[in-house]
C-alpha positions in Angstrom: 30.6 -13.6 4.2 27.7 -11.3 3.4 27.2 -8.9 6.4 23.9 -8.6 8.2 24.3 -5.3 10.1 25.9 -2.0 9.1 27.1 -0.1 12.2 26.8 3.7 11.6 28.8 5.8 14.1 30.7 9.0 14.6 34.5 8.6 14.7 34.3 9.8 18.3 32.2 6.7 19.1 34.6 4.1 17.5 35.2 2.3 20.8 31.4 1.7 21.2 31.1 0.6 17.6 33.9 -2.0 18.1 32.2 -3.2 21.3 28.9 -3.7 19.5 30.5 -5.3 16.5 32.4 -7.8 18.7 29.2 -8.5 20.8 27.1 -9.2 17.7 29.7 -11.3 15.8 30.2 -13.4 18.9 26.6 -14.4 18.5 26.8 -15.2 14.8 25.7 -11.8 13.4 28.2 -10.6 10.7 28.7 -6.8 10.8 30.1 -4.2 8.5 31.9 -1.4 10.3 34.3 1.3 9.2 37.2 1.5 8.9 37.7 -2.2 9.5 35.8 -3.3 6.4 37.1 -0.7 4.0 39.7 -2.4 1.8 43.1 -0.8 1.1 42.9 1.5 -1.9 39.0 1.6 -1.9 37.3 5.0 -2.1 35.8 5.6 1.3 32.3 6.8 0.1 31.8 4.0 -2.4 32.8 1.4 0.2 30.3 2.9 2.7 27.5 2.8 0.1 28.2 -0.8 -0.8 28.2 -1.7 2.9 24.8 -0.2 3.5 23.4 -1.8 0.3 24.7 -5.3 1.4 23.3 -5.2 4.9 19.7 -5.8 6.0 19.9 -3.7 9.2 21.6 -0.4 10.2 22.4 0.0 13.9 22.9 3.7 14.5 25.1 4.5 17.5 23.3 7.7 18.5 25.1 10.4 20.4 25.6 14.2 20.2 28.6 13.7 17.9 26.6 11.4 15.7 23.7 13.9 15.6 26.2 16.6 14.5 28.0 14.4 12.0 27.3 15.0 8.3 28.6 11.6 7.2 26.4 9.8 9.8 23.4 11.8 8.6 24.2 10.8 5.0 24.4 7.1 6.0 21.1 7.2 7.8 19.5 9.0 4.9 20.7 6.4 2.5 19.6 3.5 4.7 16.1 5.0 5.1 15.8 5.5 1.3 16.9 2.0 0.8 14.2 0.7 3.2 16.7 -0.9 5.6 15.6 -1.7 9.1 17.0 1.1 11.3 17.7 0.5 15.0 18.9 3.6 16.8 21.1 2.7 19.9 21.3 5.8 22.0 24.4 6.0 24.2 23.9 9.6 25.4 20.8 11.3 26.8 20.4 13.7 23.9 17.5 14.2 21.5 17.9 14.1 17.7 17.7 17.4 15.9 17.5 18.7 12.4 17.6 16.0 9.7 18.3 13.3 12.2 15.1 14.2 14.1 13.2 13.9 10.8 14.6 10.4 10.2 14.5 8.8 13.6 12.5 11.1 15.9 9.4 8.9 15.7 11.1 5.5 15.6 11.5 3.3 18.6 15.1 3.3 19.8 17.1 1.5 22.5 18.3 3.7 25.3 21.8 2.5 26.4 23.2 5.3 28.4 22.5 3.8 31.8 24.6 0.9 33.2 25.0 -2.0 32.8 25.9 -1.9 29.1 25.6 -5.6 28.8 21.9 -5.6 29.3 21.4 -3.1 26.5 23.7 -5.1 24.2 21.5 -8.2 24.9 18.4 -6.2 23.9 20.1 -5.0 20.7 21.2 -8.6 19.8 17.6 -9.8 20.4 16.2 -7.1 18.2 18.7 -7.9 15.4 18.0 -11.7 15.7 14.2 -11.0 15.4 14.7 -9.2 12.1 17.1 -11.8 10.7 15.1 -14.8 11.9 14.3 -17.0 8.8 10.6 -17.7 7.9 8.8 -20.3 10.0 9.1 -23.8 8.5 6.6 -24.3 5.7 5.7 -20.6 5.5 5.2 -19.1 2.0 7.9 -16.9 0.5 5.3 -14.3 -0.4 2.2 -13.4 1.6 0.0 -13.0 -1.5 -3.4 -14.6 -1.8 -4.7 -16.2 -5.0 -5.5 -13.7 -7.7 -9.2 -14.6 -7.7 -9.6 -14.1 -4.0 -10.7 -11.0 -2.2 -10.3 -12.0 1.4 -8.9 -14.7 3.6 -6.5 -15.2 6.6 -2.9 -14.2 6.6 -0.2 -16.0 8.6 0.3 -15.0 12.3 1.8 -11.7 13.2 5.1 -13.3 14.1 5.6 -14.6 10.5 8.5 -13.0 8.7 7.7 -11.7 5.2 10.4 -12.3 2.5 10.3 -10.1 -0.6 12.9 -10.8 -3.3 15.5 -11.6 -0.7 14.7 -8.8 1.7 13.4 -9.9 5.1 10.9 -7.6 6.7 9.4 -8.2 10.1 5.6 -8.4 10.1 5.2 -5.4 12.5 3.5 -2.0 12.5 6.0 0.7 13.5 5.3 3.2 16.3 3.2 0.8 18.3 1.7 -2.7 17.8 -1.3 -1.4 16.0 -4.2 -3.6 14.8 -3.8 -2.7 11.1 -1.2 -3.9 8.6 -1.1 -2.4 5.1 0.9 -3.7 2.1 1.3 -2.0 -1.3 1.8 -3.5 -4.7 2.3 -1.4 -7.8 1.3 -3.7 -10.7 1.8 -1.2 -13.5 4.3 1.4 -14.7 3.0 4.8 -13.6 3.2 7.3 -16.5 2.1 11.0 -16.3 -1.2 11.7 -18.2 -2.4 8.0 -18.2 -4.7 6.4 -15.6 -3.1 3.6 -13.6 -3.8 1.3 -10.7 -2.1 -0.1 -7.6 -3.2 -2.8 -5.1 -3.5 -2.5 -1.3 -3.8 -5.4 1.1 -5.3 -4.7 4.5 -5.0 -7.1 7.5 -6.7 -6.9 10.9 -3.9 -8.1 13.3 -6.0 -7.3 16.4 -8.3 -9.5 18.5 -11.5 -7.6 17.8 -13.3 -6.6 14.5 -12.5 -3.4 12.8 -15.4 -1.5 11.3 -15.7 1.3 8.7 -12.1 1.3 7.7 -11.5 4.5 5.6 -8.3 4.6 3.5 -7.2 7.7 1.7 -4.1 7.9 -0.5 -2.9 11.3 -1.7 0.1 12.8 -3.5 1.0 16.0 -5.3 1.7 13.9 -8.4 -1.9 12.7 -8.6 -5.1 14.5 -9.7 -7.0 13.7 -6.6 -7.0 11.3 -3.6 -7.9 7.7 -4.1 -10.2 6.4 -1.4 -11.8 3.2 -0.2 -14.1 2.3 2.7 -14.2 -1.2 4.1 -17.4 -2.1 6.1 -15.8 -4.6 8.4 -12.7 -6.7 8.9 -12.7 -9.6 11.3 -9.6 -10.5 13.4 -6.9 -12.3 11.3 -8.8 -11.4 8.1 -7.3 -9.6 5.1 -8.8 -7.9 2.0 -7.2 -6.9 -1.2 -8.4 -3.7 -3.0 -7.6 -2.0 -6.3 -7.0 1.8 -6.3 -7.3 3.9 -9.4 -5.1 6.9 -9.8 -4.6 9.7 -12.4 -0.9 10.9 -12.5 -0.7 14.6 -13.5 3.0 15.4 -12.8 6.2 13.5 -13.5 8.9 13.1 -10.9 9.5 11.7 -7.4 6.7 12.4 -4.9 5.5 11.4 -1.5 2.4 9.1 -1.3 0.6 10.1 1.9 -1.7 7.4 3.5 -4.3 8.1 6.1 -6.5 5.4 7.7 -9.4 5.7 10.1 -11.3 2.8 11.6 -13.6 1.9 14.5 -12.4 -0.6 17.1 -15.2 -1.4 19.6 -16.0 2.0 21.4 -13.2 4.1 19.9 -12.0 5.5 16.6 -8.3 5.1 15.6 -6.4 7.0 13.0 -3.1 6.0 11.4 -0.7 7.8 9.0 2.0 6.5 6.8 4.0 7.5 3.7 6.1 6.1 0.9 7.7 7.2 -2.3 5.8 7.5 -5.6 7.6 7.8 -9.0 5.7 9.1 -12.0 7.5 8.6 -15.3 7.4 10.9 -18.4 5.8 9.1 -21.3 8.6 7.5 -23.4 9.2 8.6 -26.9 7.1 6.5 -29.2 9.7 6.6 -32.0 12.2 4.7 -29.8 10.2 3.1 -27.0 12.4 0.0 -26.8 15.5 1.9 -25.8 13.5 4.2 -23.5 12.3 1.3 -21.3 15.7 1.1 -19.5 15.2 4.7 -18.1 11.7 4.0 -16.6 11.4 3.9 -12.8 9.2 1.5 -10.9 7.5 2.0 -7.5 9.1 -0.7 -5.4 10.6 0.6 -2.2 13.3 -2.0 -2.7 16.4 -0.3 -4.2 17.2 -1.1 -7.7 20.4 -1.1 -9.7 21.1 2.6 -10.1 23.5 4.5 -7.9 20.7 6.5 -6.4 18.9 3.4 -5.2 16.0 3.8 -7.6 14.0 0.9 -8.8 14.6 0.7 -12.6 12.4 -1.5 -14.9 15.0 -2.4 -17.5 15.8 -5.7 -15.8 12.1 -6.6 -15.4 10.8 -5.8 -18.9 11.8 -7.7 -22.0 12.2 -4.9 -24.7 11.1 -7.1 -27.5 7.7 -7.5 -25.8 7.1 -3.7 -25.5 6.9 -2.0 -28.9 4.1 0.6 -28.3 3.0 2.8 -25.5 -0.2 0.7 -25.1 2.0 -2.4 -24.6 3.8 -0.5 -21.8 0.6 0.8 -20.2 -1.0 -2.7 -20.2 2.2 -4.4 -18.8 1.6 -6.4 -15.6 4.6 -6.1 -13.3 5.7 -9.0 -11.1 3.6 -9.1 -7.9 5.5 -7.6 -4.9 3.5 -6.6 -1.9 5.6 -4.3 0.4 4.6 -3.3 4.0 3.8 0.3 4.8 5.1 1.7 8.0 2.2 3.1 10.0 2.1 5.5 13.0 -0.8 6.0 15.4 -2.1 9.5 14.7 -4.9 9.7 17.3 -7.3 7.7 19.4 -10.7 9.0 20.4 -13.8 7.5 22.0 -17.0 7.1 19.9 -18.8 8.8 22.7 -16.8 11.9 22.3 -17.4 12.0 18.6 -21.2 11.5 19.1 -21.3 14.3 21.6 -19.5 16.6 19.2 -21.8 15.7 16.4 -24.9 16.3 18.5 -23.5 19.7 19.5 -22.8 20.5 15.8 -26.5 20.0 15.0 -27.8 21.9 18.1 -29.3 25.4 18.2 -27.3 27.5 20.7 -28.3 30.3 23.0 -26.2 33.2 24.3 -26.6 33.5 28.1 -28.5 36.7 29.1 -25.5 38.1 31.0 -23.4 37.9 27.9 -25.7 39.5 25.4 -24.0 42.9 25.9 -20.5 41.5 25.6 -19.1 42.0 22.1 -15.7 42.7 20.7 -14.4 42.4 17.1 -10.9 41.1 16.6 -8.7 38.8 14.6 -6.4 37.6 17.4 -7.5 35.7 20.5 -4.9 35.3 23.3 -5.5 33.2 26.4 -2.7 34.0 28.8 -2.3 31.9 32.0 -3.3 33.6 35.2 -0.9 31.5 37.2 2.8 31.6 36.5 4.2 28.5 34.9 7.1 26.6 36.3 8.4 25.6 32.9 8.0 28.8 30.8 6.6 32.2 31.0 5.1 32.0 27.5 2.6 29.2 27.5 -0.3 31.2 26.1 -2.9 29.8 23.6 -3.4 31.9 20.5 -6.0 31.8 17.7 -5.2 33.8 14.6 -8.2 34.6 12.3 -6.6 36.6 9.5 -6.1 35.8 5.7 -2.4 35.3 6.3 -0.3 33.4 8.9 3.4 33.8 9.4 6.1 31.7 11.1 9.4 33.0 12.3 11.5 34.0 15.3 10.3 37.6 15.6 7.6 38.3 18.2 6.5 41.4 16.2 6.3 39.6 12.8 5.4 36.0 13.5 2.1 34.4 14.5 3.9 31.2 15.3 7.2 31.7 17.1 10.0 29.3 16.0 12.3 29.4 19.0 14.5 26.7 20.5 14.0 26.4 24.2 15.2 26.9 26.9 17.4 29.9 26.2 21.1 29.0 26.1 24.0 29.5 23.7 23.4 26.3 21.7 19.6 26.9 21.3 20.1 30.6 20.5 22.5 29.6 17.7 19.8 27.3 16.3 17.2 30.0 16.6 19.3 32.5 14.7 19.2 30.1 11.7 15.5 30.9 11.5 14.6 34.2 9.8 12.5 36.8 11.6 9.7 35.9 9.1 10.7 32.6 7.6 7.5 31.3 6.0 3.9 32.5 5.4 0.6 31.0 4.6 -1.9 33.0 2.6 -5.5 32.6 1.4 -5.8 33.2 -2.4 -9.0 32.6 -4.4 -10.5 30.3 -1.8 -7.3 28.2 -1.4 -4.5 28.2 1.1 -0.9 28.5 -0.2 2.4 27.9 1.7 5.2 30.3 0.7 8.7 30.9 1.8 11.1 33.8 1.5 14.4 34.0 -0.4 16.4 33.5 2.8 19.8 31.8 3.1 18.1 29.0 5.1 15.3 27.7 2.9 11.9 26.3 3.6 10.3 23.2 2.0 6.8 21.7 2.2 6.7 18.0 1.5 10.1 18.3 -0.1 9.2 21.1 -2.4 11.5 24.2 -2.2 9.3 27.1 -1.3 11.8 29.8 -2.3 11.7 28.6 -5.9 7.9 28.6 -6.0 5.1 31.2 -5.7 3.5 28.9 -3.2 2.4 25.3 -2.7 -1.4 24.6 -2.2 -2.2 23.3 1.3 -4.7 20.7 0.3 -3.8 18.0 2.8 -1.5 17.3 5.7 2.2 17.8 5.1 5.6 18.4 6.7 7.0 22.0 6.7 10.8 22.1 7.1 12.3 25.4 8.1 16.1 25.8 7.7 16.5 22.1 7.8 16.3 22.1 11.6 12.7 22.9 12.6 10.0 20.6 11.4 6.2 21.2 11.7 3.3 18.8 11.1 0.8 21.0 9.2 -2.8 19.8 9.1 -5.9 21.6 7.6 -9.2 20.8 9.3 -12.6 21.1 7.7 -15.4 23.2 9.3 -18.1 22.1 11.5 -20.5 24.5 9.7 -19.0 27.0 7.3 -22.2 29.2 7.7 -21.4 29.7 11.4 -23.0 28.5 14.6 -26.8 28.3 14.9 -27.6 30.9 17.6 -31.3 31.3 18.4 -31.1 34.7 20.2 -28.4 36.2 18.0 -30.7 39.2 17.2 -30.5 40.2 20.9 -26.7 40.3 20.9 -24.9 43.6 20.7 -23.1 42.9 17.4 -19.8 44.9 17.0 -20.4 45.6 13.3 -20.4 44.1 9.8 -17.7 41.8 8.6 -16.8 39.9 5.4 -17.1 36.1 5.4 -13.8 34.3 5.1 -12.9 32.8 1.8 -12.1 29.4 3.3 -13.5 27.6 6.4 -12.1 25.5 9.2 -8.7 25.8 10.7 -5.0 24.8 10.3 -3.0 23.1 13.1 0.8 23.3 13.5 2.6 20.7 15.7 6.4 21.0 16.2 8.2 17.7 15.4 11.4 19.1 16.8 12.2 18.6 20.5 13.0 21.5 22.9 11.2 24.3 21.1 9.1 27.2 22.2 6.0 25.8 23.9 3.4 27.9 22.2 0.1 26.8 21.0 -0.9 28.9 18.0 -3.7 27.8 15.6 -4.8 29.5 12.3 -8.5 29.7 12.4 -10.9 30.8 9.7 -14.3 29.9 11.1 -14.1 27.2 13.8 -12.2 24.4 15.4 -12.7 21.9 18.2 -10.6 21.8 21.3 -9.8 19.1 23.9 -7.2 16.6 25.0 -7.3 14.3 22.0 -5.1 14.8 18.9 -8.2 14.6 16.8 -8.7 18.4 17.6 -7.1 21.3 15.7 -6.7 22.9 19.1 -5.0 20.4 21.5 -5.2 21.4 25.1 -3.6 18.8 27.4 -5.3 20.2 30.5 -6.6 18.2 33.4 -10.4 18.4 33.6 -11.1 18.7 29.9 -12.7 16.0 27.8 -11.3 14.4 24.6 -13.4 16.8 22.5 -14.6 19.4 25.0 -16.1 22.0 22.6 -15.4 24.4 19.8 -14.0 27.9 19.3 -15.5 30.0 16.6 -14.6 33.2 14.7 -18.0 34.4 13.6 -19.3 37.8 12.6 -15.8 39.2 13.3 -15.8 38.1 17.0 -14.5 35.0 18.9 -16.9 32.6 20.6 -16.7 29.4 22.6 -19.1 26.5 23.2 -18.9 23.3 25.2 -20.4 19.9 24.0 -19.8 18.1 27.3 -21.8 18.7 30.5 -18.9 19.0 32.9 -17.0 21.9 34.6 -14.5 22.0 31.8 -15.3 25.6 30.6 -16.1 28.6 32.8 -16.2 32.3 31.9 -16.0 34.7 34.8 -17.2 32.0 37.1 -20.2 31.0 34.8 -20.2 27.4 33.8 -20.7 26.9 30.0 -23.2 24.1 29.5 -24.1 22.3 26.3 -26.5 24.3 24.2 -25.0 27.6 25.1 -22.4 29.8 23.4 -20.4 32.7 24.8 -18.8 35.7 23.0 -15.2 36.4 24.2 -13.9 39.9 25.1 -10.8 41.2 26.6 -10.6 41.0 30.4 -12.6 37.9 30.8 -11.2 35.1 33.0 -11.7 31.7 31.2 -11.2 28.5 33.1 -10.3 25.5 31.0 -10.2 22.3 33.1 -8.2 23.2 36.2 -6.3 26.2 34.6 -7.4 29.8 34.4 -6.6 32.2 31.5 -7.0 35.9 30.9 -8.7 36.7 27.6 -7.4 39.3 25.2 -9.0 40.0 21.9 -6.9 42.2 19.5 -7.4 43.5 16.0 
């Protein structure tokens, strides 16, 4: 019998694996579990790979031993690459770290470390049955509209989508979001030749979605492909064609960002999938070269690496020239994209920020004589913290920004926290200065050092490169254990704030305008790390409680987008776009329409918390 579920576990958790296996099989779910299903004489690794390939679901028994197990990490990596449904079943109250955090840190998991175990097993069985549930009677095998249609109504959200024998639940990961996105690569993607792919967008919510902005980017493409949909009614879908220009061959990550308006708020989602760009086959023997071409289905193919080869889809006799290959229409296969909610912000907050961006500001009279040049702004809590003595806010306005574990050499400290033997051992895997970002010729580059524990940005090894351009959001991996979400933000106004009485201000001196504008945000994706907020700022960046800001301050009393910090004319400034008591300097409320210069010794109140201002060179 073909198994439905692969049970991945550490050898120390074998008893739990056997319990889960018996529980699921008693309910008609066939499982594959080692060592039971490894035949005598079979090579262990080959048998494991075949087991993963045969199953639709992987149940990961997550514990400290599983987190530290190399074989378990390899199994999870293979399942993720093979687009299997992954259900983490956590039997110990521990957080994933390293590569395991990268794979499952943002997935929904089942916590099963509190009794009774039977209740958690029932929830697991229900989740497995939901995935394995056959399509509703009369439902179509493929959710694909007629070719000549551009919009219509998809089946209900509970419908199961079947693609070439692989059953995928019709859900949006990381939250039941209103949007559902499916990709179909209808051509072979070859470097140097324009190509297309199709995207299907569905509104799964109960209210209309407006101004849906879709951007698809990759380092393998010349530029981002974008579309804007004016409106999408509930239960409506639209199909759109995206044009791309591949400029590099290889395996890349296709990053997808989506913004839309839902009644009085703006939502943003992120997702990613693989993109394979082929080298152009030799024209002298194109027939024999076809078998080496790779497609862009996320469904694993016939190769040992799980790649989707085209040899079994293309009849060699029909392809004799490169033009034949470029014009080839591949079988239609729409595959869902896993989305995660990036942020949610009210339209009112966005409108207030836009109004502040267009306003002319004034320096309050009492602050016209306060001026201090500097490239580092530190806001240190006046009150002691119960969780850490190091919860300061830092803005760095220099042409380079470093990350590492040295207080003297790093702008962003990469420490595991709290201090103990285990976390200190992890921290020592990070170099004193592990990675650096520099501005060169009006561009930002991410570079690593030739350390034993390497750095990668979106999978590219930084030690082997002079630097990778930071043109869009990406994942920075340091020593394979510390992961950062790195996001560049554009400027509100690269020329600086519009200050009506600037000529009356005691200017500290002349400065050179920065080569780039905006700011760069760094958010740790690894649990239990140093709770420091450090932002690289060139000209300006908004702050507030929403994740839409480059400077996120989760402080009671602040608005979603409270205001903006500036580095202008060599000095730091702050303005507020909301008429509340969210920002005060030395007891003076900062109202909309005013801007204050920041100098050392000031006491800044943000929400209900007070900070001491320090400006350094």
